[in-house]
Each structure stands twice: as C-alpha cells, then as structure tokens.
Phi, psi and omega in degrees: 000139186251113173296144183295141177053052174277167181291166183296339182269002181249151182215229215295311193250145175297140172289118189273126173266132189267148171286128185299324184266357183260244184269157169248079182282168181295141178296142181246126184284161173302144194284109171218080188290140176201086187286135177233129184251116176280176175296147183286102182209156178300151178299145176281348178293139179293135177237126182296151177298139181304136177212087182208164175288170180302132179229159177301135180290153177155186182236140181245137173252141179206168180236137167247131177255147181247169186298334181276005177088358179282133178260127180251121183258133186230160161236154180206146175290154184294343176271007178089005181261165171059050176286131181224133170275125187252333172194168177237157176203168175231127177068027183260304185047052187212110171207132182224147172279144166291160189300330181265003178074010185277335183215164174251153180240142177205207180253141173220149181283125181246001180182180180295114181058026177236134186236144184216187184291124174244134175239153184207148177287156180298342178268004178091001182265168172058057176284128181228130174248126180262116182299148177286140179298329176261114194301330183264357184269129173260145183228133176238132182296135175245313184199157176235156171287158186296336178268359177078006184279341182226143176232132175261138183234154160261137185238147175217155185214114182288340181262327182233087185304331181292347177284346183294144176150201181267132182234156174226142181202168170285164181301336177267011179070015168283165183057025178293130175209149178282123181270312179223119174283158172299130181247172180304131181091350178262116176278328183193161179232135177228114178283144180231358178192142172236128182296155185307326180270003179074010186275339183222152177231135172254139186207162179253139176245121176281122179248006177118181184282151176211116183063231181272358181265114182291323184242077175267162181175205190233158178256131182232158167232146180212148172291152185294345175268005178093358181271166174056049175289125181226139171273136185259327180287143184292139177287138001262014183295149176231167173245179182223146177263104184239020176135282180294165178307141182278329187229146176225129179277147168292155182304327180276354177077011181271339186229161174224142176247144179200163179257145172227100180065247184262009183228152171260133178247151170237132183238141172278120185287339179282316182266338184082001182285129181240136180231142176286142179240001176231165177274186181251080181240018179147160183301132181248139180202178179054056181278132181214127179278136181290151179300335179275346181084358186280330188226158166236128174258151175205164176256129177254132176242115174219136184066022180082005182251130175272135182224129174290130185230157178229151174205146173288155179301337178268006177092000180270168175058032179293132180200152174262135187244341181262174184296145175261012178268134181299333182285351183210048182272160180225158183206164169057070179285134176240131187285145166288158183302331181267000176074016183261341183219169179234141170263123186229159170266127185245125176288150179238118178072021176080009180259124183289342181264005180238101184224159167220166177268132180231158173255132184235141174274179187280003171261357180092008179274131176284125179271336178168164182264131182268305179260157183224035175224100183307129184197190172262121184240070182277341186236113178200154181201155182258133180306136182304328178226149178290147178209000000 
C-alpha cells in the first residue's frame, strides 16, 4: 500500500504495525523497492525430502525476510520439493500470482524512482517489466479478476500528487484509468479484489493509527468507472491492515468478507449491507473465502493464542480447527486451489519467530510440512491453478 506523497525512495506497501496480542507477522521494512533476479536455480538452502500425505498439486510462492531487510522470494511445490529462490527485493513485500498461475507479479523499476508491474515465471526466468503509461506514475499490484483480464493497482506519483489513488488496467497496462483518487482523510488505498466481470473493486483505505493498530481504516467497494463508492464496514468500527489481506471476495464476486475487531463480516456488494457472521470471542484476522464458496477461514486470537477457524458464509458451522496450545499454534490460512486444504504458518516450540509452512486439512490435521527453514512467513500464496 502506498501512502500518499511519499518520498522518491519509498514505494508500494505500508509498513505494517502489528497488534501485540494478535498476529506476529514478518517485519516489513520501510519501502525502498529494488528487485534483483538471480539465475533460475534451486535454492541452496537445504530442504528436507518430502514426507506428507497426499495433498493438492500445485506451486506455492512465499517470502523469507532476513535481518538485513532483504526479502527473498521463493517458489516450492506443494509437496515440499523443488524450492527455488526467484528474486530478491528490499521493502517490497509484494508478490501475487497471475490468475492462471503461469507467472508471478511484483514490482520492477521502469524509470528513475518509478515502479511498475514486473512479471516472472515460477522458476525465476523471463523477468519482464511493463513501463507505466504515465511516466511519473508508479503502480503496485493489488488484486486481479478471476479471469485475469483486469488488475487493480495502488498508484503514487512523486511529481503529480493528484495521480495517487486506485487504478484499474489490463495486464499489459492498456485501458489504465484512475478509479478513485486519494481524498481528504485517505492516507493510502490498497485493492484486495476485482469482481469476475471487472465491474467492481473492493479495497482498503488507511485512515491512520488507532490504538495499537498503526494502519487502521475502512473497507470500500466501488464500480470500476469510479461511481457508487460505498463504505462496507459498519460505522464507527474500523478494521486494520496488519499483514494478510484485509478483504476476500466470494468466488462469484457478489459478496466480500472482512474482519472488524472481534468479528468477521460478510457484505453484499450490490446493496452494501454488511452483517457479522461470527461471535466476539477474540480478535479475528486473515479472512479468506474458499475457492468453492463453501467456507470462510480466519484466524482467531484469544488469550494470546492464534487458532485457524472456519465458518460458513451464512454464519453456521463455526469452529476452530487448529491447536489451542501455544507450543503448536497456527495462523493465516491460505486456501489450496481446490478448496480442500489450507496452507498455514505453524509455530514450532512456542516461538513466534520460528515458523514453517504446513498443509492442513479442514479437520485441523497436518498433512505435511512444506518448508524446512524456520523463518518468518507472513507472505505466501498458492498458485490459482496447478501447473
């Protein structure tokens, strides 16, 4: 997310301040993006031989951050094999799959202090940077439509501040247009969903700090032509951007799920009506709608323990599925493309700074370990389709 009128050395995502009692996501450096692509080769880090039950096939992208602020971006097969470092960056915290899973998207320098869409193959080859049509405008990927025909960006411009705001474009950056400019009271805009037909965008607006949340704000929906801007979270409640996506669209694009404090809400994008579907038993975050539309997963934090939770979109069948022991807690579930399993970060031995990525079924059983280098794994995603 790009705060409005930042310096030329700053770029795409807001530095996230974490809730002390909620998640311990990976630290995000001040934004100075500088992507470096190594040769496409398997990681030199040792990776244990795969040892897991059958899991959905596919490729996972993730980031490991190091003490010097360098972000290392990897891909790995869902069975834990073929780990590859594909590029490095500093202060980016940005990697997204294209809708068909064929390439990854991030930031690349397209001019002096100007950043634009960079795409790369999952094996680290064929890096391509598409220059921005407006020479002084920087663009960071936020979300794509399910068919891949539209991409929503947050944009910032060090020379023309009025250019900052929410943008929509084709993957080749044609048809680029500003949907919502930064308005009074908006520090930054981050898109999190584009409906399948490209007609609506859901996004988060940072309005400043509130309590222990540095980046609190509101959830909005807007038509792609900029009309019918609506706030979805109930007044005066706000949500917070603490790492994982703030908003998740239903597969059909008619509804959006998001967290507000201790509850998960579901909103109708046509009417703007939002209703809570969970109770208030602890801070809720990392909300994600399943690809099948049957479930919504979220992480519940109560008593300082993170627990992977599930609920039906109508609020029924709510349950916690992961361990409630601090020595084996899990957080931030990401769906497999077929909606049958979750990719989660699992603490090891009760230490929040020692995690690996594991695959869990919907009963809370671990099917196997994906990564084998304890680190901070705040950013990871499963390719939309297997390849």
